[in-house]
N, C-alpha and C positions, 0 to 999 in steps of 0.2 A: 609299428604303423599305426596311422589314426584314423578310425570306421566314424563315418556322419553319425551317430542314432537316431534315431524314430520319433519325433517330437510324444507319437503315438504308445509309445513301448521303450524309454530309456534301456538303449545298456544295446539293441538290436539294431542293429544296421535299417537305411534309408532302405523305400527301393523297396519291387515286388520279390518276388523268390524266380530263378530261373529254372528251367528246363534246359536237360542236359543231356545228348546220347558220347557218355561216354566210350572212347576207344583204349589203343598204344596207344600208352605214351601222349594222347588230343583226347582237347574234349573240340564237343561240336554245344554250338548252341542252339536247340529248337524252340523255344520261345525267351526275348531279352527275360533281363533280372537282374538285381544286382549279391541277388548268396544265393544258395543251397542249404537245404536243409542236412547235418548228416545221419544218418541214418541208427547212428547205437545211442549219437544224446541228443540230438534235434538242435544241437547247434547252428548259427546262424555263421555258412562259410562266404567269406567274400571270394568272387569269385578268384579275382587280383591270389588270393591265397590260396587258392585250395589243389592240395598236392597227391589228397590219396583217395583210388576210388577201387571198383573191382568190374574190371571189366565184365563179368558175366550176370553181378547181379543185377548191376547196371544203379551201383550206390553211392557215394557221396561217404568219406568216412575224414574229420577232423584232421586227426591225426595217427599217428601209426600205430600206439594204443587202440583209437575204437575197431583202423581197420583187423586189425589180432583180432581183440574180439568179435569181429561177425566173421572172421574166418573162420575163428572156433565154434560155430552157432551149430 
């Protein structure tokens, strides 16, 4: 999967950070954007690739490792 990079910061997705409400098995976009930030690593996660989040904490995670790290906090 390729992501368009921002000319100001190569390696980061182009566009704005989205604001989401995380629900059970789905999320709702509160303010439009191309990506969210991982609560653990700070990595940009394109909305099309977002698979891990916490409903209770309302946080997104880049992958299962980050989710488990957050669960241990």
